[in-house]
C-alpha positions in Angstrom: -2.8 14.1 25.2 -5.0 12.3 27.7 -5.7 8.6 27.4 -8.6 7.7 25.1 -12.0 6.9 26.7 -14.0 5.0 24.1 -17.8 4.5 24.0 -18.8 1.5 21.9 -22.4 1.9 20.8 -23.7 -1.7 20.3 -26.4 -1.8 17.6 -27.0 -5.6 17.7 -30.6 -6.8 17.8 -29.8 -10.5 18.2 -27.2 -10.2 20.9 -27.1 -14.0 21.4 -25.8 -14.3 17.9 -24.0 -11.1 17.0 -21.6 -9.7 19.6 -20.0 -6.6 18.1 -18.6 -5.4 21.4 -16.5 -8.6 21.7 -15.2 -8.0 18.1 -14.2 -4.4 18.7 -13.0 -4.5 22.3 -10.3 -7.1 21.6 -8.4 -4.4 19.7 -8.8 -1.8 22.4 -5.9 -3.2 24.5 -4.9 -0.9 27.3 -7.7 1.5 26.4 -10.6 2.4 28.6 -13.9 1.5 27.0 -17.5 1.2 27.9 -20.3 -0.4 25.9 -23.9 0.9 25.5 -26.8 -1.0 23.9 -28.6 1.3 21.5 -31.7 -0.9 21.0 -32.2 -0.8 24.7 -32.1 3.0 24.8 -28.8 3.1 26.7 -26.9 5.9 25.0 -24.4 7.9 27.0 -23.6 11.6 26.9 -21.1 12.1 24.1 -19.2 14.7 26.1 -18.2 11.9 28.6 -16.1 10.1 26.0 -13.2 11.0 23.8 -13.9 8.6 21.0 -17.1 6.8 19.8 -17.5 3.6 17.8 -20.9 2.8 16.2 -21.2 -1.0 15.5 -23.0 -2.9 12.8 -26.5 -4.3 13.3 -28.9 -7.0 11.9 -31.4 -4.1 11.6 -31.9 -2.2 8.3 -31.1 1.5 8.2 -34.2 1.8 6.0 -36.7 0.4 8.6 -35.7 2.4 11.6 -37.0 1.7 15.1 -37.3 4.6 17.6 -34.0 3.6 19.2 -32.3 4.3 15.8 -33.7 7.8 15.7 -32.4 8.4 19.2 -29.0 7.4 18.0 -29.2 9.8 15.1 -29.6 12.6 17.6 -26.7 11.2 19.6 -24.4 11.2 16.5 -25.3 14.8 15.7 -24.5 15.9 19.2 -21.2 14.0 19.2 -20.4 15.7 15.8 -21.2 19.1 17.3 -18.7 18.4 20.0 -16.2 17.3 17.4 -15.8 13.8 19.0 -13.9 11.3 16.8 -16.6 9.0 15.3 -16.1 5.6 13.7 -19.0 3.6 12.2 -18.9 0.1 10.7 -21.7 -1.3 8.4 -24.9 -0.1 10.1 -22.9 2.5 12.0 -21.4 3.7 8.7 -24.9 4.1 7.3 -26.2 5.8 10.4 -23.4 8.3 10.3 -24.4 9.2 6.7 -28.1 9.4 7.7 -27.4 11.7 10.6 -24.8 13.9 8.9 -25.9 13.9 5.3 -29.6 12.9 5.3 -31.9 10.0 4.4 -31.4 10.2 0.7 -27.8 9.1 1.2 -28.7 5.6 2.4 -30.5 2.9 0.4 -30.7 -0.8 -0.5 -27.6 -2.0 -2.3 -28.2 -3.6 -5.7 -26.2 -6.7 -4.7 -25.3 -7.9 -1.2 -21.6 -8.3 -0.3 -21.2 -11.3 2.0 -17.9 -12.9 2.7 -14.3 -11.8 2.2 -14.1 -9.2 -0.5 -11.4 -6.9 -2.1 -11.9 -3.2 -1.7 -10.0 -0.5 -3.5 -8.6 2.2 -1.3 -8.9 5.2 -3.5 -7.5 8.0 -1.3 -4.8 8.0 1.3 -6.1 8.3 4.9 -5.0 8.0 8.5 -7.2 4.9 9.0 -6.9 2.9 5.8 -3.4 4.0 4.8 -2.2 4.5 1.2 -4.1 3.7 -2.0 -4.2 0.1 -3.0 -6.2 -3.1 -2.7 -7.1 -4.7 0.6 -9.2 -7.7 1.7 -11.7 -7.8 4.5 -14.9 -9.4 5.7 -18.3 -7.9 4.6 -21.9 -8.6 5.2 -24.4 -6.0 4.1 -27.7 -5.4 2.3 -27.9 -1.6 2.6 -25.4 1.1 1.6 -24.3 4.7 1.7 -24.7 6.5 -1.6 -24.1 9.8 -3.4 -22.1 11.6 -0.7 -21.0 15.2 -1.5 -18.6 17.7 0.0 -17.5 17.8 2.8 -17.5 14.0 2.6 -14.6 12.2 1.0 -14.9 8.7 -0.5 -11.9 6.7 0.7 -12.6 3.2 -0.6 -14.9 1.4 -3.0 -15.7 -2.0 -4.6 -17.3 -2.9 -7.9 -20.8 -3.2 -6.4 -20.5 -0.6 -3.6 -19.0 2.7 -4.6 -18.7 4.0 -1.0 -17.0 1.3 1.1 -15.4 4.0 3.3 -15.7 7.7 3.8 -14.1 10.5 5.8 -15.0 14.1 6.3 -13.0 17.3 5.7 -12.0 19.0 8.9 -13.8 16.5 11.1 -12.6 13.2 12.7 -15.5 11.1 11.2 -15.1 7.9 9.4 -17.5 5.3 8.0 -16.6 1.8 7.0 -19.1 -0.4 5.1 -16.8 -3.4 5.8 -16.3 -5.4 9.0 -12.6 -5.3 9.5 -13.1 -6.0 13.2 -14.5 -9.5 12.6 -11.7 -12.0 12.2 -11.9 -15.2 10.0 -13.0 -17.6 12.8 -15.6 -15.2 14.2 -16.9 -14.5 10.7 -17.4 -18.2 9.9 -19.3 -18.6 13.1 -21.5 -15.6 12.4 -22.3 -16.8 8.9 -23.3 -20.2 10.2 -25.5 -18.7 13.0 -27.1 -16.2 10.7 -28.0 -18.9 8.2 -30.3 -20.4 10.9 -32.0 -17.1 11.6 -32.3 -15.7 8.1 -33.3 -18.7 5.8 -34.3 -16.5 2.9 -30.6 -15.6 2.3 -29.1 -18.9 3.5 -27.6 -19.6 0.1 -25.5 -16.4 0.3 -24.1 -17.4 3.7 -23.3 -20.9 2.4 -21.5 -19.5 -0.6 -19.4 -17.3 1.6 -18.6 -20.2 3.9 -17.5 -22.2 0.9 -15.1 -19.5 -0.2 -11.5 -19.0 0.8 -11.1 -16.2 3.4 -8.6 -13.5 2.9 -8.1 -10.7 5.4 -5.4 -7.9 5.1 -5.6 -7.0 8.8 -6.9 -3.5 8.2 -8.3 -3.4 11.8 -5.0 -2.7 13.4 -4.3 0.3 11.2 -7.9 1.6 11.6 -7.8 1.4 15.4 -4.4 3.0 15.7 -5.3 5.8 13.3 -8.6 6.4 15.0 -7.2 6.7 18.5 -4.5 9.1 17.5 -7.2 11.8 16.9 -8.3 13.8 20.0 -11.4 15.9 20.4 
């Protein structure tokens, strides 16, 4: 098996505040990776990479800019080429939009902001065995009502699809942000509070809570990179 060559598709729209490439790349030790800024229209050819990570975003999947539509086409081509795909938060939603359709994304009835428990409902190479895990989360939109060949891998009381996989394809979506550690998450919540005052109370509530992180990111990265296209 050749060494992985990873494309990180950066979906941040406030790059001075949210730096998803920094969060993800710290776990890609000894792995070749290149970042591309989707809002700037800088998507690569999927055939040039062995693995593709789609990051989160401050944008909403429900109010898509032209750059997001271009990323939908990119995802479909990468899927056609059977490239391993991993999406987090916005990237998770974008995978569902591209591969299942627009009715499978929507506004969540209750935002999940802070460190939350998720229930892993099915064994998987990325999340491991069934059980409860803790991780950072910050989202207002969600994936919903997935059908075969999608498999729901994890859920929470207010978000039935916290993670999904696909039968016979190396595709995974994670609503959570396992790549953001406690220190970085605290900084992000403080910074976002100054930019999004309408939800400042939610960020403050999360900052006042006790963080709990099960370290899922290590298992996720290891499992993801084990798949080859």
